[in-house]
C-alpha positions as CSV (number, residue, x, y, z in Angstrom):
1,X,-8.4,79.4,-34.6
2,X,-12.0,79.4,-35.4
3,X,-13.3,83.0,-35.6
4,X,-17.0,83.6,-34.6
5,X,-19.7,85.7,-37.2
6,X,-21.1,88.7,-36.1
7,X,-24.2,87.4,-37.9
8,X,-25.0,84.8,-35.3
9,X,-24.8,86.0,-32.0
10,X,-24.5,84.2,-29.3
11,X,-27.5,83.8,-26.6
12,X,-27.2,83.6,-22.9
13,X,-30.2,83.4,-20.5
14,X,-31.1,82.5,-17.2
15,X,-34.3,81.3,-15.2
16,X,-33.6,83.2,-12.6
17,X,-35.6,86.2,-11.6
18,X,-33.9,89.9,-12.5
19,X,-31.5,88.2,-15.3
20,X,-31.5,89.2,-18.8
21,X,-31.3,87.7,-22.0
22,X,-27.8,88.5,-23.3
23,X,-26.7,88.6,-27.3
24,X,-23.2,88.7,-27.8
25,X,-21.9,89.9,-31.6
26,X,-18.8,89.9,-32.4
27,X,-16.8,92.3,-34.6
28,X,-13.7,90.8,-36.0
29,X,-12.0,93.4,-37.2
30,X,-11.5,94.6,-34.0
31,X,-11.8,91.8,-31.5
32,X,-14.6,93.5,-30.3
33,X,-18.3,92.0,-28.3
34,X,-21.1,94.2,-28.7
35,X,-23.9,93.0,-26.4
36,X,-27.9,93.4,-26.7
37,X,-29.4,93.2,-23.0
38,X,-32.9,92.6,-22.8
39,X,-36.0,92.4,-20.5
40,X,-37.9,88.9,-21.8
41,X,-40.6,90.1,-20.0
42,X,-41.6,93.8,-21.4
43,X,-38.3,93.3,-24.3
44,X,-36.9,96.3,-22.8
45,X,-33.0,96.6,-24.2
46,X,-30.1,98.3,-23.7
47,X,-26.9,98.2,-25.8
48,X,-23.4,98.0,-24.8
49,X,-19.6,99.0,-26.6
50,X,-21.3,99.1,-30.0
51,X,-19.0,99.2,-33.5
52,X,-18.7,101.8,-36.3
53,X,-16.7,99.6,-39.0
54,X,-13.8,101.9,-40.5
55,X,-11.1,100.9,-43.1
56,X,-8.3,103.7,-42.6
57,X,-6.7,102.5,-45.9
58,X,-9.7,103.7,-47.8
59,X,-10.7,106.1,-45.4
60,X,-14.0,104.8,-45.4
61,X,-16.5,104.5,-42.5
62,X,-19.6,101.9,-43.1
63,X,-21.9,100.8,-40.7
64,X,-22.2,96.5,-41.3
65,X,-21.9,95.6,-37.7
66,X,-24.2,98.2,-36.5
67,X,-27.0,97.5,-39.3
68,X,-27.0,94.0,-37.9
69,X,-27.6,94.9,-34.3
70,X,-30.4,97.2,-35.9
71,X,-32.0,93.8,-37.7
72,X,-31.4,92.0,-34.5
73,X,-33.6,94.4,-32.3
74,X,-36.3,94.6,-35.2
75,X,-36.4,90.9,-35.5
76,X,-36.9,90.5,-31.7
77,X,-39.1,93.5,-31.9
78,X,-37.1,94.9,-28.5
79,X,-37.3,99.0,-27.4
80,X,-34.0,100.1,-27.1
81,X,-33.8,102.2,-23.7
82,X,-29.8,103.1,-23.9
83,X,-26.7,103.1,-25.6
84,X,-24.0,102.6,-22.8
85,X,-20.2,102.7,-23.4
86,X,-17.9,101.5,-20.9
87,X,-14.8,104.0,-21.5
88,X,-13.8,105.8,-24.6
89,X,-12.3,103.3,-26.8
90,X,-8.9,103.7,-28.4
91,X,-9.3,100.4,-30.7
92,X,-12.4,101.1,-32.4
93,X,-15.2,103.5,-33.3
94,X,-18.4,103.5,-31.5
95,X,-21.8,103.1,-33.4
96,X,-23.7,105.1,-30.9
97,X,-24.8,108.2,-32.8
98,X,-25.5,106.3,-36.0
99,X,-27.8,103.7,-34.1
100,X,-29.3,106.6,-32.2
101,X,-30.6,108.6,-35.5
102,X,-32.1,104.9,-37.0
103,X,-33.6,103.7,-33.5
104,X,-37.2,105.3,-32.7
105,X,-37.6,107.6,-29.6
106,X,-34.3,109.9,-28.6
107,X,-32.6,107.2,-27.6
108,X,-29.9,108.7,-25.0
109,X,-25.7,107.7,-24.9
110,X,-24.6,107.0,-21.9
111,X,-21.2,107.1,-20.1
112,X,-19.1,107.1,-17.1
113,X,-19.0,110.9,-15.8
114,X,-15.3,111.0,-16.1
115,X,-14.8,111.0,-19.3
116,X,-14.5,114.4,-19.0
117,X,-11.2,113.9,-18.1
118,X,-10.3,111.8,-21.5
119,X,-11.6,114.8,-23.2
120,X,-9.9,117.5,-21.6
121,X,-6.7,115.2,-22.5
122,X,-7.4,114.7,-26.0
123,X,-9.3,117.3,-27.4
124,X,-5.9,119.8,-27.6
125,X,-3.9,116.8,-29.3
126,X,-6.9,116.6,-32.2
127,X,-7.4,120.4,-32.5
128,X,-10.9,119.9,-31.2
129,X,-12.7,123.0,-29.8
130,X,-13.9,122.2,-25.7
131,X,-17.1,124.5,-26.8
132,X,-17.7,121.6,-29.2
133,X,-18.4,119.0,-26.1
134,X,-21.2,120.7,-24.8
135,X,-23.8,118.4,-26.3
136,X,-21.8,115.0,-27.2
137,X,-23.0,112.4,-24.5
138,X,-26.5,112.9,-23.4
139,X,-26.4,111.1,-19.8
140,X,-23.3,111.1,-17.6
141,X,-23.5,108.2,-15.6
142,X,-22.2,108.4,-11.7
143,X,-20.6,105.3,-9.7
144,X,-23.3,102.7,-8.2
145,X,-26.1,104.7,-10.2
146,X,-28.8,102.2,-11.0
147,X,-31.5,102.5,-13.5
148,X,-34.4,100.3,-15.0
149,X,-34.5,98.0,-18.2
150,X,-38.0,96.6,-18.2
151,X,-38.3,94.8,-14.7
152,X,-34.5,94.3,-14.4
153,X,-31.8,96.9,-12.6
154,X,-28.5,97.9,-14.3
155,X,-26.2,99.2,-11.9
156,X,-22.9,101.2,-12.5
157,X,-19.9,99.9,-11.8
158,X,-16.5,102.6,-11.7
159,X,-13.8,100.2,-12.8
160,X,-10.6,102.5,-13.2
161,X,-6.8,101.2,-14.4
162,X,-7.4,101.1,-18.3
163,X,-9.0,104.5,-18.5
164,X,-10.2,106.9,-15.9
165,X,-13.5,107.0,-17.3
166,X,-14.0,103.4,-17.4
167,X,-17.3,101.9,-15.9
168,X,-18.8,98.5,-15.9
169,X,-22.6,97.0,-15.9
170,X,-23.9,94.9,-13.7
171,X,-27.6,93.2,-14.7
172,X,-28.6,90.2,-12.2
173,X,-25.7,88.0,-12.6
174,X,-24.1,89.4,-15.3
175,X,-21.4,92.0,-15.7
176,X,-20.2,94.0,-18.5
177,X,-16.6,94.2,-17.8
178,X,-15.2,96.4,-21.0
179,X,-11.6,96.0,-20.9
180,X,-11.0,96.3,-17.2
181,X,-10.6,92.4,-17.3
182,X,-10.5,89.7,-20.0
183,X,-10.7,85.7,-20.1
184,X,-8.5,84.1,-17.5
185,X,-5.7,83.0,-20.6
186,X,-5.9,86.5,-22.2
187,X,-5.6,88.5,-18.6
188,X,-5.4,92.0,-18.3
189,X,-5.9,95.2,-20.5
190,X,-3.0,97.7,-20.6
191,X,-2.3,100.8,-18.6
192,X,0.0,103.2,-20.7
193,X,-2.9,105.9,-21.9
194,X,-3.2,108.8,-20.6
195,X,-4.8,108.5,-17.2
196,X,-4.1,105.0,-16.8
197,X,-2.9,103.2,-13.5
198,X,-1.8,99.8,-13.0
199,X,-2.8,100.2,-9.5
200,X,-6.5,101.0,-9.8
201,X,-6.7,98.2,-12.6
202,X,-5.6,95.7,-10.1
203,X,-8.6,96.9,-7.7
204,X,-10.5,97.1,-10.3
205,X,-10.0,93.4,-11.2
206,X,-10.3,92.4,-7.6
207,X,-13.4,94.3,-7.2
208,X,-15.1,92.0,-9.7
209,X,-13.5,88.8,-8.3
210,X,-15.0,89.8,-5.1
211,X,-18.1,88.8,-6.9
212,X,-20.1,85.3,-6.0
213,X,-18.3,83.1,-7.7
214,X,-21.3,82.1,-10.2
215,X,-21.3,85.8,-11.6
216,X,-20.8,86.0,-15.4
217,X,-18.2,88.5,-16.6
218,X,-18.6,89.8,-20.1
219,X,-15.6,90.7,-21.7
220,X,-15.2,94.0,-24.2
221,X,-12.3,92.0,-26.2
222,X,-10.9,88.3,-26.8
223,X,-7.6,87.9,-28.5
224,X,-7.2,83.9,-28.3
225,X,-4.1,82.2,-29.5
226,X,-5.2,78.6,-29.4
227,X,-9.3,78.3,-28.8
228,X,-12.3,79.5,-30.2
229,X,-13.2,83.4,-29.5
230,X,-15.7,83.7,-26.3
231,X,-16.7,86.2,-24.4
232,X,-18.1,85.0,-21.2
233,X,-16.4,83.6,-18.1
234,X,-17.4,83.1,-14.7
235,X,-15.8,84.7,-11.3
236,X,-14.7,81.5,-10.0
237,X,-12.8,80.7,-13.0
238,X,-11.2,84.4,-13.0
239,X,-10.4,83.7,-9.7
240,X,-8.7,80.8,-10.2
241,X,-6.9,80.8,-13.7
242,X,-6.5,84.3,-14.9
243,X,-2.7,84.5,-16.0
244,X,-2.2,88.5,-14.7
245,X,-4.4,88.7,-11.7
246,X,-5.7,86.1,-10.4
247,X,-5.9,85.4,-6.3
248,X,-2.8,85.3,-4.6
249,X,-1.2,87.6,-7.4
250,X,0.0,90.7,-5.5
251,X,-0.4,94.3,-6.1
252,X,3.4,94.7,-6.8
253,X,3.8,91.7,-8.9
254,X,0.6,92.9,-11.6
255,X,1.9,96.5,-11.4
256,X,5.7,95.6,-12.0
257,X,4.1,93.1,-15.1
258,X,2.1,95.7,-16.6
259,X,4.6,98.0,-17.0
260,X,6.8,95.6,-18.7
261,X,4.5,94.4,-20.6
262,X,3.3,97.5,-21.7
263,X,6.4,99.2,-22.3
264,X,6.4,96.5,-25.6
265,X,3.2,97.3,-27.3
266,X,2.7,99.7,-30.0
267,X,-0.1,102.3,-30.6
268,X,-3.4,100.8,-31.3
269,X,-4.0,100.6,-35.1
270,X,-7.3,102.7,-34.8
271,X,-6.2,104.9,-32.0
272,X,-6.5,108.4,-33.5
273,X,-10.0,107.7,-35.5
274,X,-10.9,106.1,-32.5
275,X,-10.5,108.7,-29.8
276,X,-11.6,111.4,-32.2
277,X,-14.9,109.9,-32.4
278,X,-15.1,108.3,-29.5
279,X,-14.6,111.5,-26.9
280,X,-17.5,113.2,-28.9
281,X,-20.0,110.2,-28.3
282,X,-19.6,108.5,-31.8
283,X,-19.9,112.0,-34.0
284,X,-17.4,112.3,-36.6
285,X,-14.8,115.4,-36.8
286,X,-16.5,118.3,-37.7
287,X,-16.6,119.0,-41.5
288,X,-14.3,121.9,-43.5
289,X,-15.8,124.1,-45.4
290,X,-16.3,122.0,-48.3
291,X,-18.2,119.3,-46.0
292,X,-15.0,117.2,-46.3
293,X,-14.4,115.0,-42.4
294,X,-10.8,114.7,-41.8
295,X,-9.1,112.1,-39.2
296,X,-6.0,113.9,-37.6
297,X,-3.2,112.3,-36.6
298,X,-0.4,113.9,-34.9
299,X,3.0,113.5,-35.8
300,X,6.6,113.6,-33.1
301,X,9.8,114.4,-34.9
302,X,13.0,115.6,-33.6
303,X,14.5,118.8,-34.1
304,X,17.2,118.1,-36.1
305,X,15.0,116.1,-38.8
306,X,15.6,117.8,-42.3
307,X,13.1,118.4,-45.0
308,X,14.4,119.0,-48.6
309,X,12.3,120.6,-51.0
310,X,11.8,118.4,-54.5
């Protein structure tokens, strides 16, 4: 299998009015696609699903992936208007706060308004005080809300199922789907996190498949087995080929498949550090009195487990 270098973005352009220039950056450690979406006429841009590098074995956070985005933005002379999240990721840390600190202007970090459900689910798990969530995200986006990106218009689409807060972003004939759908040979995302729901994911996938056939769907991750990494497909291709949800797949069959499949999956490798950071818009957990930052890992054990002293 051939990997794609994050240093060399894939670029998609269109001569049709209302469409953006789309630059796609692949982060190989978490198989995440990050997007820089810009209006060629005004050079105004937004970022989608950025990655903060994290090595759990070393306990090290670094900014190589985010710095590549910053270098690209500077080279292209883009003005970033917003940093957008599709949902609270459980597989990578967002670079939103780091990018906000480096970009000129007070660039808002945005997410769907239902993030509060996810925050309330996970704050107690990690011992985070609800009072610390007052200033996390800058903008909580509502369903079907629209905002300008230069001369272009970005529309928010609620796509629940993988998580309850999940949204996508439509600009022209491009839709940034996050984890609501994957490329046809990968299919669909898991729904076994708190608030996940297979019936809702089925409906979200069908909402995407109801778009015109030539619309492009840009995915949040790719996990290929016998091909190169890719980030985009068309609605027409998904209708015919999506291995879990192509046209003709019944809701009952999809729900049954996802239940069976999710029962075999282990937790994502970075789930605990990711959620602690991502429900706080990219902020690391609060430092202790000595300035040290700790990631918490909940441990479950049965009451009959015995611990002996050395």
